[in-house]
KOLGU-797840 format. One record per residue (C-alpha): x, z, y. Coordinates in steps of 0.1 Angstrom, whole numbers, padded with zeros to 4 digits, always signed. Each point is the difference from the previous one (the first is absolute). Layout:
N
X, Z, Y
...
***
This chain:
71
+0219, -0199, +0437
-0036, -0008, -0002
-0023, +0024, -0017
-0009, -0010, -0036
-0035, +0002, -0015
-0002, +0017, -0034
-0031, +0008, -0020
+0001, +0032, -0021
-0021, +0020, -0024
+0002, +0037, +0007
-0016, +0022, -0026
+0017, +0033, +0008
+0034, -0009, +0016
+0003, -0005, +0038
+0012, -0036, -0003
-0011, -0009, -0035
+0009, -0032, -0019
+0006, -0033, +0018
-0024, -0027, -0013
+0008, -0029, +0023
+0019, -0008, +0031
+0004, -0030, +0024
+0032, -0020, +0000
+0005, -0032, +0021
-0038, +0000, +0008
-0009, +0001, -0037
-0017, +0028, -0019
+0023, +0010, -0029
-0015, +0020, -0029
+0021, +0028, -0015
+0003, -0004, -0038
+0019, +0032, -0006
+0017, +0029, +0019
+0035, +0001, -0015
+0013, +0030, +0020
-0015, +0024, +0025
+0019, +0026, +0019
+0000, +0023, +0029
+0024, -0010, +0028
+0009, +0019, +0032
-0024, -0020, +0021
-0029, -0001, -0026
-0005, -0019, -0032
+0016, -0031, -0016
-0013, -0022, -0028
+0017, -0027, -0020
-0027, -0024, -0011
-0003, -0030, -0023
-0024, -0027, +0012
-0023, -0022, -0022
+0026, -0029, +0005
+0029, +0022, -0012
+0016, +0007, +0034
+0012, +0034, +0010
-0006, +0017, +0033
+0007, +0033, +0015
-0029, +0016, +0020
+0010, +0029, +0022
-0025, +0022, +0019
+0012, +0020, +0030
-0022, +0031, +0004
+0008, +0007, +0036
-0006, -0036, +0012
-0029, -0005, -0025
+0015, -0034, -0007
+0010, -0021, -0030
+0030, -0023, -0004
+0004, -0026, -0027
+0033, -0014, -0013
+0006, -0026, -0027
+0025, +0011, -0026
***
C-alpha cells in the first residue's frame, strides 16, 4: 500500500487533528472528525469531508505512515 499524505494540526497531541488528506490525486478537506481512537499501531480517525464522504485515516507510529480508506 502506498503511503498516504495527511495534513494535521497539532496543538498539544502527538498527531493532532486531521485537516486534509489526498485521495486519488485530489486534496480533500476534512469537515469534521467523527471519531478518534487509539489503536494498537497508533491512531485512527473517522472523518467527514466537505462533500459528505466518510474516510478512515490511520496513523502507524512505528512506520510513521498514514493510510486512508473510504467508508
